[in-house]
C-alpha positions as CSV (number, residue, x, y, z in Angstrom):
1,X,30.5,15.2,13.4
2,X,34.2,15.9,13.3
3,X,36.0,14.9,10.2
4,X,39.0,13.5,11.9
5,X,37.0,11.2,14.2
6,X,34.7,10.0,11.4
7,X,37.4,9.0,8.9
8,X,38.5,5.6,10.2
9,X,34.9,4.4,10.6
10,X,33.7,5.7,7.3
11,X,35.7,3.5,5.1
12,X,33.5,0.4,5.1
13,X,30.4,2.5,4.9
14,X,31.6,4.5,1.9
15,X,32.3,1.2,0.1
16,X,28.6,0.3,0.5
17,X,27.4,3.8,-0.5
18,X,29.6,3.7,-3.6
19,X,28.4,0.3,-4.8
20,X,26.8,1.0,-8.2
21,X,24.5,-2.0,-7.8
22,X,22.3,-0.3,-5.3
23,X,20.4,1.6,-7.9
24,X,20.0,-1.5,-10.1
25,X,18.7,-3.3,-7.0
26,X,16.2,-0.5,-6.5
27,X,15.1,-0.8,-10.1
28,X,14.7,-4.6,-9.7
29,X,12.7,-4.2,-6.5
30,X,10.5,-1.5,-8.0
31,X,9.8,-3.7,-11.0
32,X,8.7,-6.5,-8.8
33,X,6.6,-4.3,-6.4
34,X,4.9,-2.7,-9.4
35,X,3.1,-6.1,-9.9
36,X,1.9,-6.1,-6.3
37,X,0.1,-2.8,-6.7
38,X,-1.0,-3.3,-10.3
39,X,-2.8,-6.5,-9.5
40,X,-4.9,-4.9,-6.7
41,X,-6.8,-3.1,-9.4
42,X,-5.9,-4.4,-12.9
43,X,-8.7,-6.9,-13.0
44,X,-11.4,-4.4,-12.0
45,X,-11.8,-3.2,-15.5
46,X,-11.5,-6.7,-17.0
47,X,-14.2,-8.3,-14.8
48,X,-17.1,-7.9,-17.2
49,X,-15.1,-9.6,-20.0
50,X,-13.9,-12.4,-17.7
51,X,-17.4,-12.9,-16.5
52,X,-18.7,-13.4,-20.0
53,X,-15.8,-15.7,-21.0
54,X,-16.1,-18.0,-17.9
55,X,-19.8,-17.7,-17.2
56,X,-19.7,-16.9,-13.5
57,X,-22.4,-14.8,-11.7
58,X,-22.3,-11.2,-10.7
59,X,-22.5,-12.3,-7.1
60,X,-19.3,-14.3,-7.5
61,X,-17.5,-11.5,-9.4
62,X,-16.2,-9.8,-6.4
63,X,-14.1,-12.9,-5.5
64,X,-11.8,-12.3,-8.4
65,X,-10.6,-9.1,-6.7
66,X,-11.2,-10.1,-3.0
67,X,-9.3,-13.4,-3.2
68,X,-6.1,-11.6,-4.0
69,X,-6.6,-8.9,-1.3
70,X,-7.5,-11.5,1.3
71,X,-4.5,-13.7,0.8
72,X,-2.2,-10.8,0.5
73,X,-3.4,-8.9,3.6
74,X,-3.8,-11.9,5.9
75,X,-0.3,-13.4,5.3
76,X,1.9,-10.2,5.4
77,X,3.1,-10.5,9.0
78,X,3.8,-14.2,8.6
79,X,5.7,-13.7,5.3
80,X,7.6,-10.7,6.7
81,X,9.0,-12.9,9.5
82,X,9.6,-15.7,7.0
83,X,11.7,-13.3,4.9
84,X,13.8,-12.7,8.0
85,X,14.3,-16.4,8.6
86,X,15.0,-17.7,5.1
87,X,16.6,-14.6,3.7
88,X,15.5,-11.5,1.7
89,X,16.9,-12.8,-1.6
90,X,15.3,-16.2,-1.3
91,X,11.9,-14.6,-0.3
92,X,12.1,-12.2,-3.2
93,X,13.0,-14.8,-5.8
94,X,10.4,-17.3,-4.6
95,X,7.7,-14.6,-4.4
96,X,8.4,-13.3,-7.9
97,X,8.6,-16.7,-9.5
98,X,5.4,-17.9,-7.7
99,X,3.6,-14.8,-8.7
100,X,4.6,-15.3,-12.3
101,X,3.3,-18.9,-12.3
102,X,0.0,-17.9,-10.6
103,X,-0.4,-15.1,-13.2
104,X,0.1,-17.5,-16.1
105,X,-2.4,-20.0,-14.6
106,X,-4.9,-17.2,-14.0
107,X,-4.5,-16.0,-17.6
108,X,-5.1,-19.5,-18.9
109,X,-8.2,-20.1,-16.7
110,X,-11.0,-22.2,-18.1
111,X,-13.3,-21.9,-15.1
112,X,-14.2,-19.5,-12.3
113,X,-12.7,-21.7,-9.6
114,X,-9.4,-21.8,-11.5
115,X,-9.3,-18.0,-11.8
116,X,-10.1,-17.4,-8.2
117,X,-7.5,-20.0,-7.0
118,X,-4.9,-18.4,-9.2
119,X,-5.7,-14.9,-7.8
120,X,-5.5,-16.2,-4.2
121,X,-2.0,-17.7,-5.1
122,X,-1.0,-14.4,-6.5
123,X,-1.9,-12.9,-3.1
124,X,0.2,-15.5,-1.2
125,X,3.3,-14.8,-3.3
126,X,2.7,-11.1,-3.2
127,X,2.7,-11.3,0.6
128,X,6.1,-13.1,0.5
129,X,7.5,-10.6,-2.1
130,X,6.3,-7.3,-0.6
131,X,8.1,-7.3,2.7
132,X,11.3,-8.5,1.1
133,X,11.1,-5.6,-1.4
134,X,10.9,-3.0,1.3
135,X,13.6,-4.7,3.4
136,X,15.9,-4.9,0.4
137,X,15.6,-1.1,-0.2
138,X,16.3,-0.5,3.5
139,X,19.4,-2.8,3.5
140,X,20.8,-1.5,0.2
141,X,20.9,2.2,1.0
142,X,22.8,3.2,4.2
143,X,23.6,6.8,3.3
144,X,20.9,9.0,4.8
145,X,20.3,11.2,1.8
146,X,20.5,8.4,-0.8
147,X,18.2,6.3,1.3
148,X,15.6,9.1,1.4
149,X,15.8,9.4,-2.4
150,X,15.5,5.6,-2.8
151,X,12.5,5.4,-0.6
152,X,11.0,8.3,-2.5
153,X,11.2,6.4,-5.7
154,X,9.9,3.2,-4.1
155,X,7.0,5.0,-2.5
156,X,5.9,6.6,-5.8
157,X,5.8,3.1,-7.2
158,X,3.9,1.8,-4.2
159,X,1.3,4.5,-4.3
160,X,0.9,4.9,-8.0
161,X,0.7,1.4,-9.5
162,X,-2.7,0.6,-8.0
163,X,-4.4,3.4,-9.9
164,X,-2.2,2.7,-13.0
165,X,-3.8,-0.8,-12.9
166,X,-7.1,0.8,-14.0
167,X,-5.3,2.2,-17.1
168,X,-3.4,-0.9,-17.9
169,X,-6.5,-3.0,-17.4
170,X,-8.6,-0.8,-19.7
171,X,-5.9,-0.8,-22.4
172,X,-5.2,-4.5,-22.3
173,X,-8.9,-5.5,-22.2
174,X,-9.8,-3.2,-25.0
175,X,-6.8,-3.9,-27.2
176,X,-6.3,-7.6,-26.6
177,X,-8.5,-9.4,-24.0
178,X,-8.9,-9.7,-20.2
179,X,-6.4,-12.6,-20.0
180,X,-3.5,-10.2,-20.8
181,X,-4.3,-8.3,-17.6
182,X,-2.6,-11.4,-16.0
183,X,-0.2,-12.3,-18.7
184,X,1.4,-8.9,-18.6
185,X,3.0,-9.8,-15.2
186,X,5.3,-12.2,-16.9
187,X,7.3,-9.4,-18.4
188,X,7.8,-7.9,-14.9
189,X,8.7,-11.3,-13.6
190,X,11.4,-11.9,-16.2
191,X,13.1,-8.6,-15.4
192,X,12.8,-9.0,-11.6
193,X,14.1,-12.6,-11.7
194,X,17.1,-11.8,-13.8
195,X,17.9,-8.8,-11.6
196,X,17.4,-10.6,-8.4
197,X,19.6,-13.6,-9.3
198,X,22.4,-11.4,-10.6
199,X,22.4,-8.5,-8.1
200,X,21.1,-9.7,-4.7
201,X,23.4,-11.3,-2.0
202,X,22.5,-13.9,0.4
203,X,22.3,-12.9,4.1
204,X,23.1,-14.8,7.2
205,X,20.1,-16.8,8.6
206,X,19.2,-16.0,12.2
207,X,18.9,-19.1,14.4
208,X,15.3,-18.5,15.5
209,X,12.1,-20.5,15.6
210,X,8.9,-19.5,14.0
211,X,6.2,-18.3,16.4
212,X,3.5,-20.7,15.2
213,X,0.7,-19.5,17.6
214,X,1.5,-15.9,16.6
215,X,1.3,-16.9,12.9
216,X,-2.1,-18.5,13.4
217,X,-3.5,-15.6,15.5
218,X,-2.1,-12.9,13.2
219,X,-3.1,-14.5,9.9
220,X,-6.6,-15.5,11.1
221,X,-7.2,-12.1,12.6
222,X,-6.0,-10.2,9.5
223,X,-8.1,-12.5,7.3
224,X,-11.2,-11.8,9.3
225,X,-10.7,-8.0,9.4
226,X,-9.9,-7.7,5.7
227,X,-12.8,-10.0,4.7
228,X,-15.2,-8.2,7.0
229,X,-14.5,-4.7,5.6
230,X,-14.3,-6.1,2.0
231,X,-17.8,-7.6,2.6
232,X,-19.1,-4.3,3.9
233,X,-17.8,-2.5,0.8
234,X,-19.7,-4.9,-1.5
235,X,-22.7,-5.7,0.6
236,X,-23.7,-3.9,3.8
237,X,-22.7,-3.4,7.4
238,X,-25.7,-5.3,8.8
239,X,-24.8,-8.7,7.5
240,X,-23.1,-11.3,9.6
241,X,-20.3,-11.6,7.1
242,X,-19.4,-8.0,7.9
243,X,-19.7,-7.3,11.6
244,X,-19.2,-10.9,12.7
245,X,-15.9,-11.2,10.9
246,X,-14.7,-7.8,12.0
247,X,-15.5,-8.7,15.6
248,X,-13.8,-12.0,15.3
249,X,-10.7,-10.4,13.8
250,X,-10.6,-7.9,16.6
251,X,-10.6,-10.6,19.2
252,X,-8.0,-12.7,17.4
253,X,-5.7,-9.7,17.0
254,X,-6.1,-8.8,20.7
255,X,-5.1,-12.3,21.5
256,X,-2.1,-12.0,19.2
257,X,-0.9,-8.9,20.9
258,X,-1.3,-10.6,24.3
259,X,0.6,-13.6,23.1
260,X,3.4,-11.5,21.7
261,X,4.2,-10.2,25.2
262,X,4.8,-13.8,26.4
263,X,6.1,-15.6,23.4
264,X,9.8,-16.8,23.7
265,X,10.5,-15.7,20.1
266,X,7.6,-13.5,19.0
267,X,6.4,-13.1,15.4
268,X,6.3,-9.3,15.9
269,X,8.5,-8.1,18.7
270,X,6.5,-5.2,20.3
271,X,9.6,-3.0,20.5
272,X,9.3,-2.6,16.7
273,X,5.9,-1.0,16.8
274,X,6.3,0.8,20.2
275,X,9.1,3.0,18.9
276,X,7.4,6.4,18.4
277,X,8.7,7.1,14.9
278,X,8.0,3.6,13.6
279,X,4.6,3.4,15.3
280,X,3.7,6.8,13.9
281,X,4.9,5.7,10.4
282,X,2.7,2.6,10.5
283,X,-0.3,4.7,11.6
284,X,0.5,7.2,8.8
285,X,0.5,4.5,6.1
286,X,-2.8,3.1,7.5
287,X,-4.5,6.5,7.5
288,X,-3.1,7.4,4.1
289,X,-4.2,4.1,2.6
290,X,-7.7,4.6,4.0
291,X,-7.9,8.1,2.5
292,X,-6.3,7.6,-0.9
293,X,-7.7,4.2,-1.9
294,X,-11.3,5.2,-1.4
295,X,-10.8,8.6,-3.0
296,X,-9.3,7.1,-6.1
297,X,-12.3,4.8,-6.4
298,X,-14.8,7.7,-6.2
299,X,-12.8,9.9,-8.5
300,X,-13.1,7.2,-11.2
301,X,-16.8,6.8,-10.5
302,X,-17.2,10.6,-10.9
303,X,-15.3,10.8,-14.1
304,X,-17.1,7.9,-15.7
305,X,-20.6,8.2,-14.4
306,X,-21.0,12.0,-14.3
307,X,-18.4,13.4,-16.8
308,X,-18.7,10.5,-19.2
309,X,-15.1,9.6,-19.4
310,X,-14.1,6.2,-20.7
311,X,-12.1,3.8,-18.4
312,X,-8.9,4.6,-20.2
313,X,-9.5,8.4,-20.2
314,X,-10.4,8.4,-16.5
315,X,-7.2,6.5,-15.7
316,X,-5.1,8.9,-17.8
317,X,-6.7,11.8,-16.1
318,X,-5.3,10.6,-12.8
319,X,-1.7,10.7,-14.1
320,X,-1.0,14.2,-12.8
321,X,-1.7,13.0,-9.3
322,X,0.9,10.3,-9.6
323,X,3.4,12.6,-11.2
324,X,3.0,14.8,-8.2
325,X,3.4,11.8,-5.9
326,X,6.6,10.9,-7.7
327,X,8.1,14.4,-7.5
328,X,7.2,15.0,-3.9
329,X,8.3,11.5,-2.8
330,X,11.7,11.7,-4.5
331,X,12.3,15.4,-3.6
332,X,11.0,15.0,0.0
333,X,12.9,11.8,0.6
334,X,16.2,13.0,-0.8
335,X,16.3,16.7,0.3
336,X,13.9,17.3,3.2
337,X,13.8,14.1,5.2
338,X,17.6,14.1,6.0
339,X,17.3,17.7,7.3
340,X,13.9,17.7,9.0
341,X,13.1,14.1,9.8
342,X,9.8,12.4,9.2
343,X,7.5,14.5,11.4
344,X,7.2,17.7,9.3
345,X,6.9,15.7,6.1
346,X,4.3,13.2,7.4
347,X,2.1,15.8,9.3
348,X,2.6,18.5,6.6
349,X,1.8,16.0,3.9
350,X,-1.4,15.0,5.6
351,X,-2.5,18.7,5.8
352,X,-1.6,19.2,2.2
353,X,-3.7,16.2,1.2
354,X,-6.5,17.4,3.4
355,X,-6.4,20.8,1.6
356,X,-6.6,19.0,-1.8
357,X,-9.6,17.0,-0.7
358,X,-11.4,20.2,0.5
359,X,-10.7,21.7,-3.0
360,X,-12.2,18.6,-4.6
361,X,-15.5,19.2,-2.8
362,X,-16.1,22.1,-5.3
363,X,-16.9,19.7,-8.2
364,X,-20.3,19.6,-9.8
365,X,-22.2,17.9,-12.6
366,X,-20.7,20.1,-15.3
367,X,-17.2,20.6,-13.9
368,X,-14.3,20.8,-16.3
369,X,-11.1,18.8,-15.8
370,X,-8.6,21.6,-16.0
371,X,-10.8,24.1,-14.0
372,X,-12.0,21.7,-11.3
373,X,-9.9,18.5,-11.1
374,X,-6.3,19.1,-12.2
375,X,-5.3,21.5,-9.4
376,X,-6.7,19.4,-6.5
377,X,-5.3,16.2,-7.9
378,X,-1.8,17.7,-8.0
379,X,-2.2,19.0,-4.4
380,X,-3.3,15.7,-3.1
381,X,-0.5,14.0,-5.0
382,X,2.1,16.2,-3.3
383,X,0.7,15.5,0.1
384,X,0.6,11.8,-0.4
385,X,4.1,11.8,-1.8
386,X,5.6,13.6,1.2
387,X,3.8,11.2,3.6
388,X,4.9,8.0,1.8
389,X,8.5,9.1,1.4
390,X,8.9,9.8,5.1
391,X,6.7,7.0,6.4
392,X,8.3,4.1,4.5
393,X,11.8,5.4,5.5
394,X,10.8,5.7,9.2
395,X,9.0,2.3,9.1
396,X,12.3,0.4,8.9
397,X,14.6,2.9,10.7
398,X,16.6,1.6,13.6
399,X,15.5,-2.0,13.3
400,X,18.0,-4.8,13.7
401,X,19.0,-6.8,10.6
402,X,17.0,-9.8,11.6
403,X,13.8,-7.7,12.0
404,X,13.8,-5.8,8.7
405,X,11.3,-8.2,7.1
406,X,8.7,-8.0,9.8
407,X,9.1,-4.2,10.1
408,X,8.5,-3.9,6.4
409,X,5.5,-6.2,6.6
410,X,4.0,-3.9,9.2
411,X,4.1,-1.0,6.7
412,X,2.6,-3.2,4.0
413,X,-0.1,-4.4,6.4
414,X,-1.0,-0.8,7.3
415,X,-1.5,0.1,3.7
416,X,-3.7,-3.0,3.0
417,X,-5.8,-2.7,6.1
418,X,-6.2,1.1,5.6
419,X,-7.3,0.5,2.0
420,X,-9.9,-2.1,3.0
421,X,-11.2,-0.1,5.9
422,X,-11.2,3.2,4.0
423,X,-13.0,1.8,1.0
424,X,-15.7,0.2,3.1
425,X,-16.3,3.2,5.2
426,X,-16.4,5.7,2.3
427,X,-18.7,3.4,0.3
428,X,-21.1,3.3,3.2
429,X,-20.9,7.1,3.6
430,X,-21.5,7.6,-0.1
431,X,-24.5,5.3,-0.1
432,X,-26.0,7.1,2.9
433,X,-25.4,10.5,1.3
434,X,-27.1,9.5,-2.0
435,X,-30.2,8.1,-0.2
436,X,-30.4,11.1,2.1
437,X,-30.2,13.6,-0.8
438,X,-32.9,11.8,-2.9
439,X,-35.2,11.5,0.2
440,X,-35.0,15.2,0.9
441,X,-35.1,16.5,-2.7
442,X,-37.4,14.2,-4.6
443,X,-40.8,12.6,-3.8
444,X,-41.0,10.5,-7.0
445,X,-38.8,8.4,-9.2
446,X,-35.7,10.6,-9.6
447,X,-34.8,11.8,-13.1
448,X,-31.3,11.3,-14.5
449,X,-30.3,14.8,-13.6
450,X,-31.5,14.4,-10.0
451,X,-29.6,11.2,-9.7
452,X,-26.5,12.8,-11.0
453,X,-26.9,15.6,-8.4
454,X,-27.3,13.0,-5.7
455,X,-24.2,11.2,-6.9
456,X,-22.1,14.4,-6.9
457,X,-23.4,15.1,-3.4
458,X,-22.2,11.7,-2.3
459,X,-18.8,12.2,-3.9
460,X,-18.3,15.6,-2.2
461,X,-19.4,14.1,1.1
462,X,-16.8,11.4,0.7
463,X,-14.1,14.0,0.0
464,X,-15.1,16.0,3.1
465,X,-14.7,12.9,5.2
466,X,-11.4,12.1,3.5
467,X,-10.2,15.6,4.3
468,X,-11.2,15.1,7.9
469,X,-9.3,11.7,8.0
470,X,-6.1,13.3,6.6
471,X,-6.5,16.3,9.1
472,X,-6.9,13.8,12.0
473,X,-3.8,12.0,10.7
474,X,-1.8,15.2,10.8
475,X,-2.8,15.8,14.5
476,X,-2.0,12.2,15.5
477,X,1.4,12.2,13.8
478,X,2.3,15.6,15.3
479,X,1.7,14.2,18.7
480,X,3.3,10.9,18.1
481,X,6.4,11.4,16.0
482,X,9.6,12.7,17.5
483,X,11.2,16.0,16.4
484,X,14.4,16.2,14.3
485,X,16.0,14.0,11.7
486,X,16.3,10.2,12.1
487,X,19.4,9.2,14.1
488,X,22.6,8.5,12.1
489,X,22.7,4.8,11.3
490,X,19.0,4.4,11.7
491,X,18.6,3.9,8.0
492,X,19.4,0.2,7.8
493,X,22.0,-2.4,8.6
494,X,21.8,-4.5,5.6
495,X,25.5,-5.2,5.1
496,X,26.8,-5.0,8.6
497,X,26.3,-6.8,11.9
498,X,22.9,-6.8,13.4
499,X,22.2,-3.5,15.1
500,X,21.0,-3.2,18.5
501,X,17.5,-1.8,18.9
502,X,17.7,1.9,19.9
503,X,15.7,1.5,23.0
504,X,16.3,5.0,24.2
505,X,14.3,6.3,21.2
506,X,11.2,4.5,22.1
507,X,10.2,7.0,24.8
């Protein structure tokens, strides 16, 4: 671009780029989003203590975790569009405040019903907060390089806090009690509310109506899909609560897509997902969520059940993975994405993650952390970091101002659905692998050593499948994503007039 021709138009943009508040806004948003990821897992370690305190059954225990995931996953699309209608600042503040109230009520629970209701309310407010967070990052950073760096930082928070929840949950439950796994959110809420009130600007409200049939179909469909796969993860694929809900969800979501082609003001304009870069980014986040959520679960199982690590030690042992995610996400987003575009980072990151998963298949009953786990954890972390940095940036690239919330919600939805589907599928694969190994290697009650060998076989089987999933993701994104950097101005339109959809890019 010639300097002379660019100078007059650059003046307003440079004012936005030079606004020192943008990094404070990013810090505020990351503080809020940390709660969303943290609460997906922070209660897992605290469940036995909560069960003893409130006296609920083991069969009911899963609902403390599932209630949050169900409300969160099923309402994301609706809340993403709601954020576009009522404003990103308003959605952010209401979501943060509501999440804080629900956390306080959950921590003070005196019954199982009170705890599950509070967890479901956390999910509702998380669904309102999460799309607003991603949209605020997209709107606050319009310079291509700075925007890549910002999304790198945000993506490291998005991908890392779920596993950090295991550490936080273990520390708080051991040092204080399980209620502090919920009370700890109040510190995040205070910081995020103060920052949100002082830093965020109100946006013009578009004069649009809510697509009520679309909301009903999308929310019901997502609820059924997430519930079905969550049920498969904790029970089996043969129950009506699994395949019946998954089938119903598929039908409802198919009806939703059909309705979106005819709705006067659709909840999810199909031009958003039909753009090749954005569609590829949503698929990448879904595949990544499916691979990494299940893998983290089985790594924790392996460390605790085979290597004898405590909950806190196993959580700390995962820190190198998240350090690698942070480095790759920040570096890839700031340095490589502006030059190369999302395609090499997403597809290459998938291949790197696949290689790390293959390396993890070398573990055994007596493996050492430094010799057998540290290296592959770092490799997987780098791959995940490259994918998230590029995918979250591309997910909102080129959308009009009034669509940033729903575009952000699509990325969040992909991560949640991918996590639910991946965890359920990998759990099923692991259970089948254990049973198959025991059947072929023992003809009596297995000894502890034999059961450990069977468990390790199931873990390595899961890692092979995860490697295949990442490799398939690399092929899909190579075919789907466009070559080259994202177009100038595709980064966001948060402070300007609504941008026209770049229809020419959809081909």
